[in-house]
N, C-alpha and C positions, 0 to 999 in steps of 0.2 A: 441763476438769473440775476443780472445786474439791474437793480431797481431804481437807481438814481445816479445823477452825475452833477458836476459842479460843486458848489459849497452850500448845502442846505443850512439855513439860518439856525435851526434849532441845535444842530451839532456844534456849530461855531459858537453859539451863545452859551450852551450848557457844558460842553465837553462830555467826558465819560462820567455820568452821575453815579453809577454803581458797577462794580465788577462782580459778575456771577461766575461760579466755577464751571469747568467742563465736567460732564457726566462721565464717571469712570467705573461706577459700580452699579449692579442691577437694582432696579427700583420696582416696587409694587405700589400702585396708587388707585384711587377711585376714578380719577379723570386725568388723562394726559392731554395737555394742550400743546399743539405744535405751532409755534409762533409767539414771540415775545415782544410784539408791537402793541399798539394801543388796543386793537381788537382782542388779541390773546390775553392781555393784561386784564381787561374788563371782564372777559368770560371767566378766566381763572379766579379772579377776585370774587365775583358773584357766586360761583360754585363753592368756593371756600366758605363764604358767608352762610351758605346753606348746609354746611357741615361735611362737605366732601374733602378728602385728602387729595390735593391737586399737585401736579407736577407740570412745569412749563419748560420746553426746550426750544432753542432757536439756533440755526446754523451760523448766524452772525452774532455780533454784540447785540444785546437787548436794545430794541428801538432803532436799530440802524438800517432797517429796510425802508419800506414806504412811509412809515411813521415819521422818520426824520425829514422826508420830503413833503409831507402834508402841509397844506396852508391852513387847515383847521378852522374853517368857517363852520359854525354850528347854527343850522337853520331848520325850521320845520318845513320850509319850502323845498320840494324835491326838484331835481333837474327836469323831470317831466311835470309839466303844469297840471294842476288839479283837473282842469277841463279835459285834457287829453287822457289822463289816467282814468277819468270817469267814462269817457267814450270807449275805453278798452275793457274795463272791468266792472263798470257800473258805479254810480255815485257812492253807494254804501262802502265798497272796498276802497275806493279812492280816498274818501274822507277818513276811513280807518287808518290808512297809511299816513296821511297828513297829521291826524290827531296824535298818533303814536309818536311821531317826530316832535310834535309840539310838547307832549308830556315828557319827552326825554331831556329836553334842554334844562329845565329846572332841576331835574334829577342829577344831571351832570354838574350843575352848579353846586348842589349840596355835597356831592361827592368831592369836588375840588376843594371846598371849604373844610372838609373833614381832614385834609392833609395840609401840611405847611409847604410853602414853596411852589405852588402851582399857579402860574399866571393864567387867570381866568377872569374874563370881563363880560358882564351882560351888555348886549348891544341892541341897536335897532337894525333893520335890514331894508335897504332901498333897492327895489327891482325896477329899473327904468327901461323904457322903450328906446332902443338904440336905432331903430328905423321908424320912420313916420308911419309906414304901413303896418306896424305892430300895435298901433294905438288901440284899435278895436279889439285886438286879441287880449291885451292887458286889461281893458275895461271889462270884458267878459270874464276873464279869470278872477278879477276882484269881486265881481258880482256873485260868482259861484261860491267863492270863499265866504263872503259875507252872509250868503244864504245859509251856510252851515255854521255860522257863529264865530268865524275867525276874525279877530280884532285887527283892523287895518284902516289906513287912510288912502284914498285915491288923490294924488296930486296932479293938478293940471300943469300946463307948460309954465305958467307964471310961478306957481308954487315951487316946482322943481328948481327953477332958476334962482328964485329968491332964497330958498332954504339950503340949497346944495351947490348952486353955481353951475348946474349942469343944463345944457340945452337938450331937452327931450320933450316930446309931446305929452307924455303921461308917465306916471310912476306909481308903484304900490309901495307904501311905507308901512312896515309892521314893527311892533314893539318887542316882539319875542325873537331874540337871536342872541348869539354869544360868540366869543372867540377864546381860544386857549392855546397853550403850548403843549402839543400832544406828546412830545418826548418827555417832558417833565411829568405829565400825568401818568404815562406808562410806567416810568421808573418808580414813582411814588407807590403805585398799586403793586408792582412786583416786589418792592422792598417790604411792603406790608404783608404780602403773602408769605414771604420768608420769615418775618418776625412772628407770624402766627402758626408756624410749623409746616408751611408748604415748601415746595422745592422749585427752584428756578436754576436752569443751566443754560448758558449760552455757548457759542462755538461748538455746538453739539448737533450733528446732522442725522436725521432719520434716514435709514437706508431702505427699510422695508417694513411692512406691517401686515398682520394676518388677523382678520376678524374671525373670532370663534364664537361658539354658542354662549359661553359665559363671560368672555373677556376679549380683549384685543392684545395681541402680542406684537411688540415692536423691537426692532434691532437698529442700533446706530451704525454708522459706517466704520466704527472701531470695534464692533462686535458686542457692545454692551446691550443687555436685554432689559426691556421695560414691559411691564404687564399692567393693564388698566381695565377697569370695567367699561369705561367709555373713552373714546379717542375723539378729540375735537381738532379739526384743521382750521387754524386761524392764521394761516401763513400768507395773508394778503392775496396778492394776485398770482402767487405761485400755487395757491390751493387748487387752481384749475388743472394742474398737471396730474392730480390724483383722480380725475374723472375722464372717462372716455367721451362723454357728452360735452359738446361745446356750449357753455352757458353764458359766456361773456366775451367781450372783445377788449384786448389790451390797447391802451392808448398812452401817449406821452403828453404830459402837461408841463408848462414852463413857468418859472416865477423868478422874481427878484425882490430884494428888500433894500430900501434906501438907507442912507445915513439918517440919524434923527433929524426931523424936519424943523428948520429954524422958523420960529414964529408960531408953531403949533399946526395942527391938522384941521382946524375949523370944525365943520360939521362931521368930519370923518373921525373925530375923537370918540364918538359913541355910535357909529353907524357903519355897517358893512354895505358895500355897493356892488351890484352886479347887473349885467345887461341882458336884454331879451334875445340878442343874436346868439347863434350856436356855431362854433364853440364860443363861450362867453368870456368876456373880460370881468375880473372880479378884484376888489380892492378891500383891504382891511388894515387897521393899525396894529402895532405891536405895543407891548407894555412899556417900552422905553421910547415911544414917540416916533417910530419909524413907520413907513408905509410899505406894506407888502402887496405886490401886484402880481396877478397870475392869469394864465389863459394860453391862447395860441395853441390849443391842443391839436395833435395830429395822430396819425395811425402808425407812426414809427415805433417799432418794437425791437430794433436792433441797437443795442447800447452804443457802439461806436458812432453810428449815424446820429443817434439822439444827442450824444455828447457834442458832436460837431455843430449842432444847431443851437446850443444854449445861448451863445452870445448874440447870434442873429435874432433869435426869438425874443430875447430880453430887450434888444434894441427896439423891436417892434412894440413890445409892451410899454416900454418907456415913452415912445412917441405917442401912443394912445393915451397913456396916463397924463402926460403933460398937456395934451389937447383937451382932455376932460377936465383937468384941474390946473388951468394956466397960472393961478395965483400961488401955487405951491412950488417951492424950490426942491425938486426931486433929484437927488444924486444917488445913483445905484451903488450899493456896497457889496452885495453878494448875489449871485444868480445861480440857478440850478434847474434841473429837470427831474421828473420822476415818472416811472411807469405805473399806470393805474389801469383799472378795468371798468367797463360800464356794461350794464345789462341793456337789453333792448327796450325795456320799460322803465328803467331807472330805479327799480326796486332791488333789494338784496335777496340773498338766499341763506336761510338758517335751518339746520336740521339734517337728518340722514338722507342719503341718496340711495335709491334701490340697488345701485351697483355694489355697495359695500355692506348693506344690512343695517339694522337698527342701532348698533353700538358705535358706528362711525358717523360723526356729525361734522357739518361744514358751517363755518361762520364767515360768509362771504358778504362783507359790508361794502359792496361795490357802489360806485357813483359819487356824486359830489357831497352826499350826506354821510360819508364814511363813519365818522365818530358818533354822530347821532344814531345811525343804524347799529353801530357796535354796542351801544348801551341797550338798545331794544333787543338785539340778538343775544346779549349776555343774559338778560332776564328770560327771554324765550327758551334758551337752552337749559337754563336752570330749572324752569318749570317742566320742560319736556323730560329731562333726566329724572326728575322727581315724580313723573307720572301725573303732572297737573296740567290743566289747560292754559293756553295763552291766546289772547284775542287775535294776534297776528300769525299764529302758527301755520294756518293753511295758506294765507295770502303770501307769506314769505317762504313757503316751502318749494321744493322742486316740482311739486304737482302743478304749480302755476304754469309751467311750460306747456302743459297739455291744453291750456285755455287759450294759447296764443297761436 
């Protein structure tokens, strides 16, 4: 599966940070993680911290799948608003999901500070009503969040225009958000795994796997055998190919990044911005003063057709961004698209699926909160493999499908 097209900024900016070998000899380990992107790196690192001997494989260069195309906005706000999640699962579970995401952001910040060379920046988040008839919806959303203790400000039309220069009837401003370079973070984690005795192999393709009573046996396409007590699929949106059940829908999302903006980014230097329309436009800065703009999602899942849309979609995004921020001189430098997946409720799936038994786990951090979900999933899988409880284990399990 071709997961991206164009020139993802993180690869252009960083190049090949680490070169991991191809697997050529048999391996025995405690946990085998399939996928060396940000999700696989977080899962493997957490499991190694818990004392497991881990091995990570990826059929591409590490981090060159969906991670390289991610725009890496870190928010506690889920694509599905709290009020709609509460209507679906009840307030208790909806708030549980939101609080788990809120707790994940400072954890990711501490993790980024632990390693050198990761571009990570705490931010604010502005969620604005891009349609006038969305005003009451956002006010109700803000009230429900405030009821459960989430720290936010409701900005009226004058506030939004004065503080951000945006024409919108209302907006929700939160202080808890962040942004990062996901490619850097994945590589720092993978390099640390190797330094501490773990194994990482890229350009290594899993051909087949066989769950057994005491372990899982895996063979690569070159015939090399791996044996693990547990297998974790963290292969991004390709993980769905290992399930007969349809659990998510693939989508394509488009983005571009500008040249460094002359005169600075104003209020955007410390604030992510996204809109209430679906699919939504979203905007963030980069560490070197560029503006990254994304959105224009569609249901294309055919790489050549998606590739052909990159310039057209980026032109639409540029037009919208210039209309939203007319004072900024926005000059596109790189544009790209990536294939992503979304679940019907905006929540991820972590843990085993009945199809493969208790030793095969899935880390499906699907939706706009992919990296935040990945941190939660890494902790959840660590606890599950150790036989310990986790507060989100049931809500983020495949059993949730029976509730919808």
